[in-house]
py3Dmol code that shows the C-alpha trace and the ligand (Angstrom):
import py3Dmol

protein = """\
ATOM      1  CA  MET A   1       0.000   0.000   0.000  1.00  0.00           C
ATOM      2  CA  SER A   2       1.277   3.429  -0.976  1.00  0.00           C
ATOM      3  CA  ALA A   3       1.475   6.455   1.309  1.00  0.00           C
ATOM      4  CA  GLU A   4      -0.863   8.397  -1.013  1.00  0.00           C
ATOM      5  CA  GLN A   5      -3.866   6.112  -0.361  1.00  0.00           C
ATOM      6  CA  LYS A   6      -3.450   6.556   3.338  1.00  0.00           C
ATOM      7  CA  THR A   7      -4.132  10.292   2.930  1.00  0.00           C
ATOM      8  CA  LEU A   8      -7.447   9.878   0.989  1.00  0.00           C
ATOM      9  CA  PRO A   9     -10.509  11.203   2.912  1.00  0.00           C
ATOM     10  CA  LYS A  10     -12.297   8.330   4.557  1.00  0.00           C
ATOM     11  CA  SER A  11     -15.647   9.244   2.882  1.00  0.00           C
ATOM     12  CA  ALA A  12     -14.148   9.066  -0.607  1.00  0.00           C
ATOM     13  CA  VAL A  13     -13.292   5.468   0.015  1.00  0.00           C
ATOM     14  CA  THR A  14     -16.438   4.287   1.839  1.00  0.00           C
ATOM     15  CA  ASN A  15     -18.912   5.837  -0.694  1.00  0.00           C
ATOM     16  CA  ARG A  16     -17.726   3.656  -3.517  1.00  0.00           C
ATOM     17  CA  THR A  17     -18.579   0.029  -4.276  1.00  0.00           C
ATOM     18  CA  SER A  18     -15.939  -2.570  -3.617  1.00  0.00           C
ATOM     19  CA  PHE A  19     -15.544  -3.045  -7.395  1.00  0.00           C
ATOM     20  CA  HIS A  20     -14.793   0.647  -7.719  1.00  0.00           C
ATOM     21  CA  LYS A  21     -12.337   0.418  -4.908  1.00  0.00           C
ATOM     22  CA  VAL A  22     -10.427  -2.352  -6.611  1.00  0.00           C
ATOM     23  CA  LEU A  23     -10.581  -0.585  -9.996  1.00  0.00           C
ATOM     24  CA  MET A  24      -9.459   2.770  -8.619  1.00  0.00           C
ATOM     25  CA  SER A  25      -6.697   1.178  -6.611  1.00  0.00           C
ATOM     26  CA  PHE A  26      -5.339  -0.282  -9.834  1.00  0.00           C
ATOM     27  CA  ILE A  27      -5.682   2.962 -11.823  1.00  0.00           C
ATOM     28  CA  LYS A  28      -4.391   5.292  -9.171  1.00  0.00           C
ATOM     29  CA  ARG A  29      -1.611   3.241  -7.668  1.00  0.00           C
ATOM     30  CA  PRO A  30       1.595   4.899  -8.819  1.00  0.00           C
ATOM     31  CA  PRO A  31       3.785   1.911  -7.907  1.00  0.00           C
ATOM     32  CA  LEU A  32       2.132  -0.180 -10.633  1.00  0.00           C
ATOM     33  CA  HIS A  33       2.703   2.620 -13.147  1.00  0.00           C
ATOM     34  CA  LYS A  34       6.257   2.825 -11.994  1.00  0.00           C
ATOM     35  CA  LYS A  35       6.661  -0.926 -12.321  1.00  0.00           C
ATOM     36  CA  LEU A  36       5.211  -0.876 -15.829  1.00  0.00           C
ATOM     37  CA  SER A  37       7.426   2.081 -16.797  1.00  0.00           C
ATOM     38  CA  LEU A  38      10.448   0.235 -15.417  1.00  0.00           C
ATOM     39  CA  LEU A  39       9.545  -2.885 -17.375  1.00  0.00           C
ATOM     40  CA  LEU A  40       9.088  -0.819 -20.536  1.00  0.00           C
ATOM     41  CA  LEU A  41      12.426   0.891 -19.949  1.00  0.00           C
ATOM     42  CA  LEU A  42      14.162  -2.468 -19.451  1.00  0.00           C
ATOM     43  CA  LEU A  43      12.550  -3.762 -22.649  1.00  0.00           C
ATOM     44  CA  ILE A  44      13.798  -0.702 -24.569  1.00  0.00           C
ATOM     45  CA  ILE A  45      17.314  -1.162 -23.167  1.00  0.00           C
ATOM     46  CA  VAL A  46      17.365  -4.860 -24.131  1.00  0.00           C
ATOM     47  CA  LEU A  47      16.050  -4.139 -27.648  1.00  0.00           C
ATOM     48  CA  ALA A  48      18.477  -1.262 -28.145  1.00  0.00           C
ATOM     49  CA  GLY A  49      21.357  -3.449 -26.960  1.00  0.00           C
ATOM     50  CA  THR A  50      20.408  -6.237 -29.373  1.00  0.00           C
ATOM     51  CA  ALA A  51      20.104  -3.757 -32.258  1.00  0.00           C
ATOM     52  CA  LEU A  52      23.473  -2.205 -31.404  1.00  0.00           C
ATOM     53  CA  SER A  53      25.238  -5.569 -31.295  1.00  0.00           C
ATOM     54  CA  MET A  54      23.718  -6.442 -34.701  1.00  0.00           C
ATOM     55  CA  ILE A  55      24.937  -3.149 -36.166  1.00  0.00           C
ATOM     56  CA  CYS A  56      28.412  -3.745 -34.718  1.00  0.00           C
ATOM     57  CA  ARG A  57      28.465  -7.271 -36.153  1.00  0.00           C
ATOM     58  CA  ASN A  58      27.612  -5.982 -39.615  1.00  0.00           C
ATOM     59  CA  SER A  59      30.158  -3.165 -39.458  1.00  0.00           C
ATOM     60  CA  GLY A  60      32.959  -5.578 -38.517  1.00  0.00           C
ATOM     61  CA  LYS A  61      33.510  -4.123 -35.066  1.00  0.00           C
ATOM     62  CA  ASP A  62      32.128  -7.213 -33.398  1.00  0.00           C
ATOM     63  CA  THR A  63      34.988  -9.550 -32.549  1.00  0.00           C
ATOM     64  CA  GLY A  64      33.263 -12.492 -34.271  1.00  0.00           C
ATOM     65  CA  HIS A  65      33.505 -10.960 -37.729  1.00  0.00           C
ATOM     66  CA  PHE A  66      36.507 -11.685 -40.002  1.00  0.00           C
ATOM     67  CA  SER A  67      38.219  -8.335 -40.536  1.00  0.00           C
ATOM     68  CA  GLY A  68      40.396  -7.682 -43.576  1.00  0.00           C
ATOM     69  CA  ASP A  69      41.937  -4.762 -41.676  1.00  0.00           C
ATOM     70  CA  ARG A  70      42.986  -7.026 -38.812  1.00  0.00           C
ATOM     71  CA  ALA A  71      44.459  -9.549 -41.259  1.00  0.00           C
ATOM     72  CA  PHE A  72      46.300  -6.682 -42.981  1.00  0.00           C
ATOM     73  CA  SER A  73      47.757  -5.452 -39.683  1.00  0.00           C
ATOM     74  CA  HIS A  74      49.396  -8.895 -39.224  1.00  0.00           C
ATOM     75  CA  VAL A  75      50.868  -8.712 -42.740  1.00  0.00           C
ATOM     76  CA  LYS A  76      52.232  -5.247 -41.890  1.00  0.00           C
ATOM     77  CA  GLU A  77      53.890  -6.437 -38.667  1.00  0.00           C
ATOM     78  CA  ILE A  78      55.584  -9.310 -40.486  1.00  0.00           C
ATOM     79  CA  VAL A  79      56.678  -7.249 -43.513  1.00  0.00           C
ATOM     80  CA  GLU A  80      58.203  -4.604 -41.231  1.00  0.00           C
ATOM     81  CA  LEU A  81      60.665  -7.229 -39.978  1.00  0.00           C
ATOM     82  CA  GLY A  82      62.336  -7.000 -43.403  1.00  0.00           C
ATOM     83  CA  PRO A  83      63.318  -9.963 -45.614  1.00  0.00           C
ATOM     84  CA  ARG A  84      62.687 -13.186 -43.646  1.00  0.00           C
ATOM     85  CA  PRO A  85      64.231 -16.106 -45.522  1.00  0.00           C
ATOM     86  CA  SER A  86      64.461 -19.518 -43.827  1.00  0.00           C
ATOM     87  CA  GLY A  87      67.029 -19.584 -41.040  1.00  0.00           C
ATOM     88  CA  SER A  88      67.071 -15.787 -40.597  1.00  0.00           C
ATOM     89  CA  GLU A  89      66.674 -13.805 -37.385  1.00  0.00           C
ATOM     90  CA  ALA A  90      63.730 -11.953 -38.972  1.00  0.00           C
ATOM     91  CA  LEU A  91      61.881 -15.235 -39.582  1.00  0.00           C
ATOM     92  CA  LYS A  92      62.453 -16.221 -35.966  1.00  0.00           C
ATOM     93  CA  LYS A  93      60.807 -12.926 -34.953  1.00  0.00           C
ATOM     94  CA  ALA A  94      57.940 -13.565 -37.398  1.00  0.00           C
ATOM     95  CA  GLY A  95      57.526 -16.970 -35.756  1.00  0.00           C
ATOM     96  CA  GLU A  96      57.393 -15.392 -32.285  1.00  0.00           C
ATOM     97  CA  TYR A  97      54.745 -12.942 -33.531  1.00  0.00           C
ATOM     98  CA  ILE A  98      52.660 -15.792 -35.001  1.00  0.00           C
ATOM     99  CA  LYS A  99      52.908 -17.853 -31.795  1.00  0.00           C
ATOM    100  CA  ASN A 100      51.935 -14.865 -29.641  1.00  0.00           C
ATOM    101  CA  LYS A 101      48.875 -14.159 -31.768  1.00  0.00           C
ATOM    102  CA  LEU A 102      47.840 -17.832 -31.745  1.00  0.00           C
ATOM    103  CA  ALA A 103      48.193 -17.873 -27.949  1.00  0.00           C
ATOM    104  CA  GLU A 104      46.107 -14.681 -27.672  1.00  0.00           C
ATOM    105  CA  SER A 105      43.342 -16.559 -29.508  1.00  0.00           C
ATOM    106  CA  GLY A 106      43.649 -19.374 -26.980  1.00  0.00           C
ATOM    107  CA  LEU A 107      45.357 -21.853 -29.314  1.00  0.00           C
ATOM    108  CA  GLU A 108      48.230 -24.099 -28.330  1.00  0.00           C
ATOM    109  CA  ALA A 109      51.213 -23.023 -30.487  1.00  0.00           C
ATOM    110  CA  ARG A 110      53.717 -25.773 -31.290  1.00  0.00           C
ATOM    111  CA  ASP A 111      57.182 -25.447 -32.797  1.00  0.00           C
ATOM    112  CA  GLY A 112      58.247 -27.986 -35.389  1.00  0.00           C
ATOM    113  CA  TYR A 113      62.016 -27.564 -35.702  1.00  0.00           C
ATOM    114  CA  PHE A 114      63.967 -29.498 -38.297  1.00  0.00           C
ATOM    115  CA  THR A 115      67.045 -29.098 -40.451  1.00  0.00           C
ATOM    116  CA  ALA A 116      66.663 -28.947 -44.214  1.00  0.00           C
ATOM    117  CA  ARG A 117      69.408 -29.872 -46.628  1.00  0.00           C
ATOM    118  CA  THR A 118      69.384 -27.227 -49.324  1.00  0.00           C
ATOM    119  CA  PRO A 119      71.713 -26.451 -52.250  1.00  0.00           C
ATOM    120  CA  THR A 120      73.280 -23.774 -50.029  1.00  0.00           C
ATOM    121  CA  GLY A 121      73.820 -26.149 -47.090  1.00  0.00           C
ATOM    122  CA  SER A 122      71.883 -27.102 -43.956  1.00  0.00           C
ATOM    123  CA  VAL A 123      69.214 -24.610 -42.900  1.00  0.00           C
ATOM    124  CA  ALA A 124      67.349 -24.630 -39.571  1.00  0.00           C
ATOM    125  CA  MET A 125      63.601 -24.425 -40.181  1.00  0.00           C
ATOM    126  CA  ASN A 126      60.447 -24.330 -38.077  1.00  0.00           C
ATOM    127  CA  ASN A 127      56.901 -25.302 -39.051  1.00  0.00           C
ATOM    128  CA  ILE A 128      54.578 -23.631 -36.537  1.00  0.00           C
ATOM    129  CA  THR A 129      51.227 -25.221 -35.698  1.00  0.00           C
ATOM    130  CA  GLY A 130      48.342 -23.599 -33.829  1.00  0.00           C
ATOM    131  CA  VAL A 131      46.032 -26.282 -32.455  1.00  0.00           C
ATOM    132  CA  MET A 132      42.327 -25.577 -32.008  1.00  0.00           C
ATOM    133  CA  LYS A 133      40.807 -28.619 -30.331  1.00  0.00           C
ATOM    134  CA  GLY A 134      37.364 -29.626 -31.558  1.00  0.00           C
ATOM    135  CA  ALA A 135      34.765 -32.130 -30.446  1.00  0.00           C
ATOM    136  CA  GLY A 136      36.211 -34.953 -32.556  1.00  0.00           C
ATOM    137  CA  ASP A 137      39.583 -36.449 -33.496  1.00  0.00           C
ATOM    138  CA  ASP A 138      39.373 -35.651 -37.201  1.00  0.00           C
ATOM    139  CA  ILE A 139      41.818 -32.960 -38.281  1.00  0.00           C
ATOM    140  CA  LEU A 140      41.350 -30.121 -40.741  1.00  0.00           C
ATOM    141  CA  ILE A 141      44.578 -28.367 -41.720  1.00  0.00           C
ATOM    142  CA  ILE A 142      44.589 -24.741 -42.814  1.00  0.00           C
ATOM    143  CA  GLY A 143      48.041 -23.854 -44.096  1.00  0.00           C
ATOM    144  CA  THR A 144      50.239 -21.147 -45.552  1.00  0.00           C
ATOM    145  CA  HIS A 145      53.966 -20.511 -45.823  1.00  0.00           C
ATOM    146  CA  TYR A 146      55.338 -17.635 -43.785  1.00  0.00           C
ATOM    147  CA  GLU A 147      58.950 -17.231 -44.899  1.00  0.00           C
ATOM    148  CA  SER A 148      60.024 -14.997 -47.792  1.00  0.00           C
ATOM    149  CA  LYS A 149      62.129 -16.204 -50.702  1.00  0.00           C
ATOM    150  CA  TYR A 150      65.847 -15.545 -50.363  1.00  0.00           C
ATOM    151  CA  PHE A 151      67.429 -13.378 -53.040  1.00  0.00           C
ATOM    152  CA  SER A 152      71.087 -12.395 -52.955  1.00  0.00           C
ATOM    153  CA  SER A 153      70.512  -9.654 -55.525  1.00  0.00           C
ATOM    154  CA  GLN A 154      67.368  -7.901 -54.231  1.00  0.00           C
ATOM    155  CA  VAL A 155      65.464  -6.924 -51.122  1.00  0.00           C
ATOM    156  CA  PHE A 156      62.387  -9.137 -51.055  1.00  0.00           C
ATOM    157  CA  VAL A 157      59.830  -8.921 -48.212  1.00  0.00           C
ATOM    158  CA  GLY A 158      57.052 -11.093 -49.719  1.00  0.00           C
ATOM    159  CA  ALA A 159      54.094  -9.036 -48.499  1.00  0.00           C
ATOM    160  CA  ASN A 160      51.760 -11.029 -50.707  1.00  0.00           C
ATOM    161  CA  ASP A 161      53.987 -14.097 -51.168  1.00  0.00           C
ATOM    162  CA  GLY A 162      54.202 -15.438 -47.611  1.00  0.00           C
ATOM    163  CA  GLY A 163      52.684 -12.447 -45.799  1.00  0.00           C
ATOM    164  CA  SER A 164      49.072 -12.445 -47.013  1.00  0.00           C
ATOM    165  CA  GLY A 165      48.289 -16.066 -46.131  1.00  0.00           C
ATOM    166  CA  THR A 166      49.815 -15.571 -42.681  1.00  0.00           C
ATOM    167  CA  GLY A 167      47.564 -12.556 -42.030  1.00  0.00           C
ATOM    168  CA  VAL A 168      44.421 -14.423 -43.098  1.00  0.00           C
ATOM    169  CA  LEU A 169      45.269 -17.505 -40.997  1.00  0.00           C
ATOM    170  CA  LEU A 170      45.859 -15.463 -37.825  1.00  0.00           C
ATOM    171  CA  GLU A 171      42.581 -13.589 -38.234  1.00  0.00           C
ATOM    172  CA  ALA A 172      40.683 -16.811 -39.090  1.00  0.00           C
ATOM    173  CA  ALA A 173      42.124 -18.446 -35.946  1.00  0.00           C
ATOM    174  CA  ARG A 174      40.885 -15.513 -33.842  1.00  0.00           C
ATOM    175  CA  VAL A 175      37.379 -15.616 -35.347  1.00  0.00           C
ATOM    176  CA  LEU A 176      37.013 -19.406 -35.124  1.00  0.00           C
ATOM    177  CA  SER A 177      38.271 -19.449 -31.536  1.00  0.00           C
ATOM    178  CA  ILE A 178      35.264 -17.405 -30.386  1.00  0.00           C
ATOM    179  CA  ARG A 179      32.705 -19.354 -32.392  1.00  0.00           C
ATOM    180  CA  LYS A 180      31.004 -22.532 -31.272  1.00  0.00           C
ATOM    181  CA  GLU A 181      33.151 -25.615 -30.945  1.00  0.00           C
ATOM    182  CA  GLN A 182      33.998 -27.268 -34.269  1.00  0.00           C
ATOM    183  CA  PRO A 183      33.228 -30.965 -34.782  1.00  0.00           C
ATOM    184  CA  PHE A 184      36.864 -31.469 -35.823  1.00  0.00           C
ATOM    185  CA  THR A 185      40.233 -30.271 -34.609  1.00  0.00           C
ATOM    186  CA  ILE A 186      41.780 -27.510 -36.695  1.00  0.00           C
ATOM    187  CA  TRP A 187      45.514 -27.163 -37.165  1.00  0.00           C
ATOM    188  CA  PHE A 188      46.693 -23.786 -38.409  1.00  0.00           C
ATOM    189  CA  VAL A 189      50.049 -24.637 -39.971  1.00  0.00           C
ATOM    190  CA  PHE A 190      52.646 -22.027 -40.937  1.00  0.00           C
ATOM    191  CA  PHE A 191      55.111 -23.787 -43.222  1.00  0.00           C
ATOM    192  CA  ASP A 192      58.752 -22.799 -43.404  1.00  0.00           C
ATOM    193  CA  GLY A 193      60.889 -23.338 -46.528  1.00  0.00           C
ATOM    194  CA  GLU A 194      58.266 -23.264 -49.259  1.00  0.00           C
ATOM    195  CA  GLU A 195      60.552 -21.372 -51.605  1.00  0.00           C
ATOM    196  CA  ALA A 196      63.450 -22.846 -53.578  1.00  0.00           C
ATOM    197  CA  PHE A 197      66.987 -21.714 -52.726  1.00  0.00           C
ATOM    198  CA  GLY A 198      68.114 -22.185 -56.309  1.00  0.00           C
ATOM    199  CA  GLU A 199      66.126 -23.451 -59.264  1.00  0.00           C
ATOM    200  CA  TRP A 200      62.701 -24.887 -58.233  1.00  0.00           C
ATOM    201  CA  SER A 201      62.783 -28.699 -58.243  1.00  0.00           C
ATOM    202  CA  ALA A 202      61.287 -31.654 -56.396  1.00  0.00           C
ATOM    203  CA  THR A 203      64.198 -31.551 -53.931  1.00  0.00           C
ATOM    204  CA  ASP A 204      64.704 -27.770 -53.792  1.00  0.00           C
ATOM    205  CA  SER A 205      61.266 -26.498 -52.695  1.00  0.00           C
ATOM    206  CA  LEU A 206      58.463 -27.265 -50.223  1.00  0.00           C
ATOM    207  CA  TYR A 207      60.899 -28.161 -47.417  1.00  0.00           C
ATOM    208  CA  GLY A 208      58.422 -27.459 -44.615  1.00  0.00           C
ATOM    209  CA  SER A 209      55.373 -29.163 -46.102  1.00  0.00           C
ATOM    210  CA  ARG A 210      57.401 -32.210 -47.214  1.00  0.00           C
ATOM    211  CA  HIS A 211      58.772 -32.558 -43.686  1.00  0.00           C
ATOM    212  CA  PHE A 212      55.308 -32.058 -42.164  1.00  0.00           C
ATOM    213  CA  ALA A 213      53.720 -34.697 -44.434  1.00  0.00           C
ATOM    214  CA  GLU A 214      56.534 -37.134 -43.632  1.00  0.00           C
ATOM    215  CA  GLU A 215      55.853 -36.647 -39.909  1.00  0.00           C
ATOM    216  CA  LEU A 216      52.125 -37.288 -40.415  1.00  0.00           C
ATOM    217  CA  LYS A 217      53.018 -40.568 -42.078  1.00  0.00           C
ATOM    218  CA  GLU A 218      55.483 -41.569 -39.345  1.00  0.00           C
ATOM    219  CA  LYS A 219      52.972 -40.816 -36.605  1.00  0.00           C
ATOM    220  CA  GLY A 220      50.176 -42.707 -38.401  1.00  0.00           C
ATOM    221  CA  LEU A 221      48.061 -39.543 -38.511  1.00  0.00           C
ATOM    222  CA  VAL A 222      47.317 -39.524 -42.248  1.00  0.00           C
ATOM    223  CA  PRO A 223      43.839 -41.128 -41.909  1.00  0.00           C
ATOM    224  CA  LYS A 224      42.906 -38.477 -39.323  1.00  0.00           C
ATOM    225  CA  VAL A 225      43.628 -35.551 -41.653  1.00  0.00           C
ATOM    226  CA  LYS A 226      40.483 -35.007 -43.666  1.00  0.00           C
ATOM    227  CA  THR A 227      41.516 -31.953 -45.697  1.00  0.00           C
ATOM    228  CA  LEU A 228      44.196 -29.346 -46.285  1.00  0.00           C
ATOM    229  CA  LEU A 229      43.101 -25.843 -47.228  1.00  0.00           C
ATOM    230  CA  LEU A 230      46.216 -23.971 -48.353  1.00  0.00           C
ATOM    231  CA  LEU A 231      46.455 -20.212 -48.838  1.00  0.00           C
ATOM    232  CA  ASP A 232      49.204 -18.434 -50.766  1.00  0.00           C
ATOM    233  CA  MET A 233      49.290 -14.998 -52.426  1.00  0.00           C
ATOM    234  CA  VAL A 234      45.732 -13.988 -51.576  1.00  0.00           C
ATOM    235  CA  GLY A 235      46.150 -10.234 -51.077  1.00  0.00           C
ATOM    236  CA  ASP A 236      46.263  -8.794 -54.608  1.00  0.00           C
ATOM    237  CA  ARG A 237      43.787  -5.954 -54.956  1.00  0.00           C
ATOM    238  CA  ASP A 238      42.895  -7.336 -58.397  1.00  0.00           C
ATOM    239  CA  LEU A 239      41.873 -10.648 -56.848  1.00  0.00           C
ATOM    240  CA  SER A 240      41.561 -13.596 -59.213  1.00  0.00           C
ATOM    241  CA  ILE A 241      41.937 -16.933 -57.426  1.00  0.00           C
ATOM    242  CA  ASN A 242      43.157 -19.696 -59.728  1.00  0.00           C
ATOM    243  CA  ASN A 243      41.524 -23.021 -60.355  1.00  0.00           C
ATOM    244  CA  ASP A 244      44.570 -25.090 -59.524  1.00  0.00           C
ATOM    245  CA  ALA A 245      44.482 -28.282 -61.581  1.00  0.00           C
ATOM    246  CA  TYR A 246      46.276 -30.368 -58.916  1.00  0.00           C
ATOM    247  CA  SER A 247      43.730 -29.500 -56.231  1.00  0.00           C
ATOM    248  CA  THR A 248      41.088 -32.095 -55.320  1.00  0.00           C
ATOM    249  CA  PRO A 249      38.068 -31.442 -57.609  1.00  0.00           C
ATOM    250  CA  TRP A 250      35.388 -31.596 -54.890  1.00  0.00           C
ATOM    251  CA  LEU A 251      37.333 -29.030 -52.841  1.00  0.00           C
ATOM    252  CA  ARG A 252      37.421 -26.687 -55.846  1.00  0.00           C
ATOM    253  CA  GLU A 253      33.632 -27.086 -55.959  1.00  0.00           C
ATOM    254  CA  THR A 254      33.445 -26.356 -52.221  1.00  0.00           C
ATOM    255  CA  MET A 255      35.452 -23.164 -52.792  1.00  0.00           C
ATOM    256  CA  HIS A 256      33.144 -22.114 -55.619  1.00  0.00           C
ATOM    257  CA  ASP A 257      30.012 -22.901 -53.579  1.00  0.00           C
ATOM    258  CA  ALA A 258      31.344 -20.920 -50.612  1.00  0.00           C
ATOM    259  CA  ALA A 259      32.211 -17.943 -52.820  1.00  0.00           C
ATOM    260  CA  GLU A 260      28.807 -18.147 -54.503  1.00  0.00           C
ATOM    261  CA  ASP A 261      27.025 -18.103 -51.125  1.00  0.00           C
ATOM    262  CA  LEU A 262      28.790 -14.834 -50.263  1.00  0.00           C
ATOM    263  CA  GLY A 263      28.439 -13.131 -53.648  1.00  0.00           C
ATOM    264  CA  PHE A 264      32.224 -13.458 -54.282  1.00  0.00           C
ATOM    265  CA  ARG A 265      32.124 -15.954 -57.159  1.00  0.00           C
ATOM    266  CA  GLN A 266      33.705 -13.481 -59.622  1.00  0.00           C
ATOM    267  CA  TYR A 267      36.942 -13.458 -57.595  1.00  0.00           C
ATOM    268  CA  PHE A 268      37.429 -17.220 -57.998  1.00  0.00           C
ATOM    269  CA  ASN A 269      37.514 -17.486 -61.784  1.00  0.00           C
ATOM    270  CA  GLY A 270      41.288 -17.519 -62.349  1.00  0.00           C
ATOM    271  CA  PRO A 271      42.884 -19.788 -64.983  1.00  0.00           C
ATOM    272  CA  TYR A 272      42.790 -23.580 -64.645  1.00  0.00           C
ATOM    273  CA  VAL A 273      46.501 -24.388 -64.377  1.00  0.00           C
ATOM    274  CA  PRO A 274      48.584 -26.867 -62.349  1.00  0.00           C
ATOM    275  CA  ILE A 275      50.386 -25.090 -59.498  1.00  0.00           C
ATOM    276  CA  GLN A 276      53.116 -26.608 -57.342  1.00  0.00           C
ATOM    277  CA  ASP A 277      52.769 -25.481 -53.762  1.00  0.00           C
ATOM    278  CA  ASP A 278      52.678 -26.807 -50.194  1.00  0.00           C
ATOM    279  CA  HIS A 279      49.588 -28.933 -50.945  1.00  0.00           C
ATOM    280  CA  ILE A 280      51.562 -31.352 -53.162  1.00  0.00           C
ATOM    281  CA  PRO A 281      53.098 -33.474 -50.330  1.00  0.00           C
ATOM    282  CA  PHE A 282      49.587 -33.843 -48.833  1.00  0.00           C
ATOM    283  CA  LEU A 283      48.076 -34.863 -52.181  1.00  0.00           C
ATOM    284  CA  ASP A 284      50.872 -37.450 -52.415  1.00  0.00           C
ATOM    285  CA  LEU A 285      49.443 -38.929 -49.181  1.00  0.00           C
ATOM    286  CA  SER A 286      45.936 -38.916 -50.753  1.00  0.00           C
ATOM    287  CA  ILE A 287      44.743 -36.175 -48.394  1.00  0.00           C
ATOM    288  CA  PRO A 288      42.125 -34.035 -50.200  1.00  0.00           C
ATOM    289  CA  SER A 289      43.797 -30.657 -50.624  1.00  0.00           C
ATOM    290  CA  ILE A 290      43.290 -27.318 -52.313  1.00  0.00           C
ATOM    291  CA  ASP A 291      45.627 -24.426 -53.070  1.00  0.00           C
ATOM    292  CA  ILE A 292      43.769 -21.116 -52.816  1.00  0.00           C
ATOM    293  CA  ILE A 293      46.178 -18.921 -54.760  1.00  0.00           C
ATOM    294  CA  ASP A 294      46.171 -15.961 -57.135  1.00  0.00           C
ATOM    295  CA  MET A 295      49.147 -16.484 -59.435  1.00  0.00           C
ATOM    296  CA  ASN A 296      48.275 -13.462 -61.547  1.00  0.00           C
ATOM    297  CA  PHE A 297      50.405 -11.065 -59.484  1.00  0.00           C
ATOM    298  CA  PRO A 298      52.655  -8.747 -61.553  1.00  0.00           C
ATOM    299  CA  TRP A 299      55.099  -8.236 -58.663  1.00  0.00           C
ATOM    300  CA  TRP A 300      55.654 -11.953 -57.986  1.00  0.00           C
ATOM    301  CA  HIS A 301      59.269 -12.580 -56.823  1.00  0.00           C
ATOM    302  CA  THR A 302      60.252  -8.933 -57.384  1.00  0.00           C
ATOM    303  CA  PRO A 303      61.312  -6.260 -54.865  1.00  0.00           C
ATOM    304  CA  ASP A 304      57.892  -4.680 -55.469  1.00  0.00           C
ATOM    305  CA  ASP A 305      55.964  -7.395 -53.603  1.00  0.00           C
ATOM    306  CA  THR A 306      55.468  -4.829 -50.828  1.00  0.00           C
ATOM    307  CA  LEU A 307      52.714  -3.924 -48.364  1.00  0.00           C
ATOM    308  CA  ASP A 308      51.056  -1.407 -50.716  1.00  0.00           C
ATOM    309  CA  LYS A 309      50.266  -4.304 -53.108  1.00  0.00           C
ATOM    310  CA  VAL A 310      48.200  -6.052 -50.410  1.00  0.00           C
ATOM    311  CA  SER A 311      44.529  -5.135 -50.154  1.00  0.00           C
ATOM    312  CA  PRO A 312      42.579  -5.565 -46.893  1.00  0.00           C
ATOM    313  CA  ALA A 313      39.419  -6.047 -48.997  1.00  0.00           C
ATOM    314  CA  SER A 314      40.966  -9.029 -50.817  1.00  0.00           C
ATOM    315  CA  LEU A 315      42.152 -10.541 -47.519  1.00  0.00           C
ATOM    316  CA  GLU A 316      38.592 -10.225 -46.242  1.00  0.00           C
ATOM    317  CA  ILE A 317      37.061 -11.849 -49.350  1.00  0.00           C
ATOM    318  CA  VAL A 318      39.423 -14.812 -49.023  1.00  0.00           C
ATOM    319  CA  GLY A 319      39.027 -15.004 -45.228  1.00  0.00           C
ATOM    320  CA  LEU A 320      35.231 -15.006 -45.365  1.00  0.00           C
ATOM    321  CA  THR A 321      35.253 -17.596 -48.159  1.00  0.00           C
ATOM    322  CA  LEU A 322      37.631 -19.773 -46.124  1.00  0.00           C
ATOM    323  CA  LEU A 323      35.291 -19.611 -43.113  1.00  0.00           C
ATOM    324  CA  ARG A 324      32.321 -20.466 -45.310  1.00  0.00           C
ATOM    325  CA  MET A 325      34.241 -23.445 -46.716  1.00  0.00           C
ATOM    326  CA  ILE A 326      34.806 -24.650 -43.155  1.00  0.00           C
ATOM    327  CA  ASP A 327      31.048 -24.408 -42.506  1.00  0.00           C
ATOM    328  CA  ILE A 328      30.371 -26.504 -45.616  1.00  0.00           C
ATOM    329  CA  LEU A 329      33.032 -29.060 -44.607  1.00  0.00           C
ATOM    330  CA  GLU A 330      31.483 -29.237 -41.146  1.00  0.00           C
ATOM    331  CA  ASP A 331      28.234 -30.433 -42.750  1.00  0.00           C
ATOM    332  CA  ARG A 332      30.092 -32.831 -45.029  1.00  0.00           C
ATOM    333  CA  PHE A 333      32.029 -34.400 -42.143  1.00  0.00           C
ATOM    334  CA  ALA A 334      28.903 -34.636 -39.990  1.00  0.00           C
ATOM    335  CA  HIS A 335      27.269 -37.079 -42.452  1.00  0.00           C
TER     336      HIS A 335
END
"""
ligand_1 = """\
1
ZN
Zn 57.085 -17.361 -53.770
"""
view = py3Dmol.view(width=600, height=400)
view.addModel(protein, "pdb")
view.setStyle({"model": 0}, {"cartoon": {"style": "trace"}})
view.addModel(ligand_1, "xyz")
view.setStyle({"model": 1}, {"stick": {}})
view.zoomTo()
view.show()
C-alpha cells in the first residue's frame, strides 16, 4: 500500500462500491505505473542493446567478424621485420609474432624444428602449428607458408607471397576461436621453406610441407587428416583466385560454392593451371587438398611485392570464403 492512499478522505473510500475500490486502486496506484514504466524501460534497453550488437556485427567491429583490416595489420607487422628467408633472425621474430597471436586466440602453439638440406647447405627451419581442439579427433589443416624467398641480388619482403596467407590464418584463428566448438580439430600450420633456394625442383622447394607430411606418415596420422586448405598470395587488390588443376576437384567445388554463397564468385575465376605449392606433399598422401592462390600477381618474386600491393578487402574476401568453406566441410564431415 502506498502512502498516497493513506491520505485519501475516509468518505471518498467508503462511498464507492468494492468493485470501484479495486478498480481505482489499480488505476491510481503509482507503484504499478512505476513498475510498468520500469519494465518498458528495461525492454527498450534490451532491444536497443540487441540492435546495437547487430549493427556492430555488420560493421565488422564485433569480434566475431573476419576483418580484412585485422588480417592486414598482421601482414604489416611481419613485412616490417624486413626480408625473412628460412634460417634468418627476422623469420624467428615472425615466428614469435605468429605464436603470440595464436596464444592470444587461446590456441596451443607448437614449434616444429627441423634441419633442411638445401643447395646452399643445412638450414634450420620451423613449421609452426596452432592447435584448435574440436569435439572430434578428425583434423582439418589450414596452411600457408610464412617465410620470404631468399634473393642475394634484391630486397624481397614477400608481403603477398608469404605475408598475405599468414595474415588471413591469424585472423581466421581468432574468429574461429570465439565461435562454437567445431566438430573437428583444426591445425593452423605455418610452413617454413616453401621457396626454392636455387632453381625450383622436387628436392629444392616445399621443405616445410614435405617434412610435415613425412611426420604425419610416421605418426600414423594420415587417416585423421580429412583436408588441407592452403592459402598463398591472396592479397592482390585485383583478386583472381586460380583453379589449380592439382587440387582435389570436390574441394574446388566447395570453394566455388562458398564464394557463390557470399556473392564473391567473380573473384574465384582464375585460370585452370597446375600449381606446385605446399599442398603437393599432402596430395601425395591422398589427403584431399586445395591451393587457394592468385598467381596473376605482376610483382611476384620482385622487390615490389610490398605492403602497398596487399589489399585488406581481398584478404577479407578470401578469409570469409575460407570460413564459409569450413562451414560446408562441417556439414560434409557430420554425415
Ligand atoms: Zn614465392
